[in-house]
C-alpha positions in Angstrom: 0.0 0.1 -0.1 3.0 2.1 0.9 4.6 1.8 -2.3 1.1 2.9 -4.3 0.9 5.9 -2.2 4.5 7.0 -3.1 4.1 6.1 -6.8 3.8 8.9 -9.4 0.2 9.5 -10.3 1.5 12.0 -12.9 4.2 14.3 -13.9 3.7 18.1 -13.8 6.6 20.6 -15.0 9.1 17.7 -15.1 8.1 16.5 -11.4 6.7 13.3 -10.5 3.2 14.0 -8.5 2.6 11.1 -6.0 -0.8 9.7 -4.9 -0.2 10.8 -1.5 0.3 14.5 -2.8 -3.2 14.2 -4.7 -4.8 12.6 -1.7 -3.3 15.0 0.9 -4.2 18.2 -1.4 -7.7 17.2 -1.7 -8.3 16.6 2.0 -6.4 19.8 2.8 -8.5 21.7 0.5 -11.7 20.1 1.8 -10.3 20.9 5.3 -10.0 24.6 4.4 -13.5 25.0 3.2 -14.6 23.6 6.3 -12.5 25.9 8.3 -13.7 29.0 6.4 -17.6 27.6 7.5 -16.4 27.2 10.9 -17.2 23.5 10.5 -15.6 21.1 12.9 -15.1 18.5 10.2 -12.0 20.1 9.5 -10.2 18.7 12.2 -10.5 15.1 11.3 -9.9 16.1 7.6 -6.5 17.8 9.0 -5.5 14.7 11.1 -5.9 12.3 7.9 -4.0 14.8 5.4 -1.5 15.2 8.4 -0.5 11.5 8.2 -0.4 11.2 4.5 1.7 14.7 4.3 4.1 13.0 6.8 4.9 10.0 4.7 5.4 12.3 1.8 8.0 14.6 3.8 9.7 11.7 5.2 10.4 10.2 2.1 12.0 13.5 1.0 14.0 13.9 3.7 12.4 16.9 5.1 11.9 15.3 8.6 11.2 18.9 10.5 8.1 19.1 8.0 7.4 15.0 8.6 7.8 15.3 12.3 5.7 18.2 12.5 3.0 16.5 10.5 2.8 13.8 13.3 2.3 16.8 15.8 -0.4 18.2 13.6 -2.4 14.8 13.8 -2.1 14.8 17.5 -2.7 18.8 17.8 -5.8 18.3 15.7 -7.7 16.7 18.3 -6.7 19.3 20.7 -8.1 21.9 17.8 -11.2 19.6 17.4 -11.8 19.8 21.1 -11.1 23.6 21.3 -13.8 24.2 18.6 -16.3 22.0 20.1 -15.8 22.8 23.8 -13.2 25.7 24.2 -13.9 28.4 26.0 -12.4 32.5 25.7 -11.3 34.4 28.5 -15.0 35.5 29.1 -16.0 31.9 29.7 -18.0 31.7 26.7 -17.7 29.2 23.7 -14.9 30.4 21.3 -15.7 32.6 18.2 -13.8 33.9 15.6 -12.0 37.0 16.6 -8.6 39.1 16.0 -5.5 38.7 18.3 -4.9 41.9 20.2 -1.1 43.5 19.9 0.4 41.8 22.9 -0.8 38.5 21.6 0.6 39.2 18.1 3.8 40.3 19.2 4.3 37.1 21.9 3.5 35.0 18.7 5.8 36.8 16.3 8.7 36.7 18.8 8.2 33.0 19.8 8.3 32.2 16.0 11.3 33.9 15.4 13.0 32.6 18.1 12.0 29.1 17.7 13.3 29.2 13.8 16.8 29.2 13.9 16.8 27.2 17.3 14.9 24.2 15.3 17.1 25.0 12.4 20.1 24.5 14.4 19.0 21.2 15.9 18.1 19.9 12.2 21.4 21.3 10.8 23.5 19.0 13.5 21.1 16.0 14.2 19.7 15.2 10.6 20.8 14.8 7.2 18.3 17.6 6.1 19.9 19.4 3.0 17.9 22.8 3.9 17.8 22.6 7.5 16.9 26.4 8.1 14.5 26.4 5.1 13.1 23.2 6.8 12.7 24.9 10.3 10.9 28.2 9.2 7.7 26.8 8.0 7.8 24.0 10.9 7.6 26.8 13.4 5.3 29.1 11.6 2.9 26.0 10.8 3.0 25.6 15.1 1.7 29.2 15.3 -0.6 29.0 12.7 -2.3 25.7 14.0 -2.6 27.4 17.7 -4.1 30.7 16.0 -6.4 28.6 14.3 -7.5 26.3 17.1 -8.2 29.0 19.2 -10.1 31.1 16.1 -7.9 33.7 15.8 -8.3 35.5 12.2 -4.7 35.8 11.9 -3.9 32.4 11.3 -4.8 33.0 7.9 -1.9 35.1 7.2 0.2 32.7 9.0 -0.8 30.0 6.5 -0.4 32.1 3.5 3.1 32.8 4.4 4.0 29.2 5.3 2.2 28.0 2.0 4.2 30.4 0.2 7.8 29.4 1.6 
């Protein structure tokens, strides 16, 4: 089964596109639609897509991204719970809202400090060919995941940056 998932389905611009990428993309797209509609089904879809992307990244020796996908699968359980049972500072059910300046500053500083730390680890502990380039989307994705689970609008900007990288 693993060989089938990693087998090329077609080639685009000279690069093989595997079945894993296709299935992960479709599940991720469905997840984004559910997120936009604030539908909790997004979280089980996130778990399935994350496991597929873990296989893909591990196969490409992007260990930070592969490990991140396993963490995402686990964090999706937390996000699902947050959307179903989580409360804000006011004790009411979570609602879509904006992050205040202090929260935005903390999220930015933590992301910018964790990026080189993870890059250093990957550079010395793995055979990743691009440890710092691997580290940035890994760390920023954790920030985006936390923002999404807590229903902060700023998660969209983080995900756009991560996907552009």
